[in-house]
N, C-alpha and C positions, 0 to 999 in steps of 0.2 A: 504494500500500500504506500502510495506517495505520502510524504509527511510523517513517516514513522519516527519514533523516538530516536534521537541521535542524528537525524538528517538535517541538512541546511536548507531544505525546500522552503519556498514561500507557501504559506498556508493561510487560506482565508479564514478569518474568525467570523463565525456565523452570527447573525443578529437575533435568531430565535431557535428554538428546539427543532422546529420543522425544517428550517434551512440546514441545521447541523446534520440532519439525517439524510440530506440530499447530496452531501459532499463526499468525496472519496475517503475522507478521514472519519466517516460516521461511526465506526466502531470505537475510535478513541474518544470522540465527543460523548457517545452513549456511556462509555465506562466512567468518564469524568462526572457526568450528570448522575449516574447511579451512585457513585461514591459520595457526592455532595448530599443527595437526598437521604442516603443511608446514614450519613453522619448527623444530619438534622434529626432523623428519627431516633437514632441511638442516644442523642443528647437530650431527648424530650424537649426540643426547641419550640414545639407548637402542639396545640390540641385541636382536634377536629370537632367542631361544634356546629349546631344549627344556627344559622344567621337570623337575627331578629328581623322581622318584616320591615322595620323602619330604618334598617342599616344596609350599607353596601360593603362588600368585601374590599380590603385594601389591595390595590393592584400589585402584582409581583411579576418578575420575569427572571430568566436565566441569562447570565452574562458569561460569555465564553472568551477565554484568553489562552494564547500559546505562550508558554514560558520557555525561555532559551538560556543556555549556559553562557559562560564567558567567550566561547568560541562560536556562538551563533547557532549552535545545534539545538534542536528541539529537545527539551528535557522533561516537559510535562504539558499535558492538555488539562486546563483548569476550567471548572464550571462552578459558578456561584449563583445562588438564589438571592435576589435582592427584592426588597419591598419599598414602597414609597411611604416610609414611616412618618413623614411630615404630615400625612393625611390622617393620622390617628386622632381620635377624639376620646376624651375620657368618658367612661361610662359604658 
C-alpha cells in the first residue's frame, strides 16, 4: 500500500471518515480511528444517553493527521475525535 509506515510518500489527510475510507491508505486510517474510539471507550470518556427533546447534540468530527519522523518518513497515522465544546451549555 502506498503511504505505508516508514515511507516518504505524500499522503492526503482526509477531511472526514468517509473520505478516509476512499483513499489507498484506508486500512491505516481505519486502524487509527479504531484505536482512538477504543481509547475513549476504555477511559469512560463519555456516556450514551437519551437526548432531551429541547436539546441538540454537540457536533463532533474526526481529524486525521500523518505524523512523520525527523527524516520525513511516515511514523504514524493519527485520528482524533474533536467536539465543539464552546457550544456546551450548563444544565
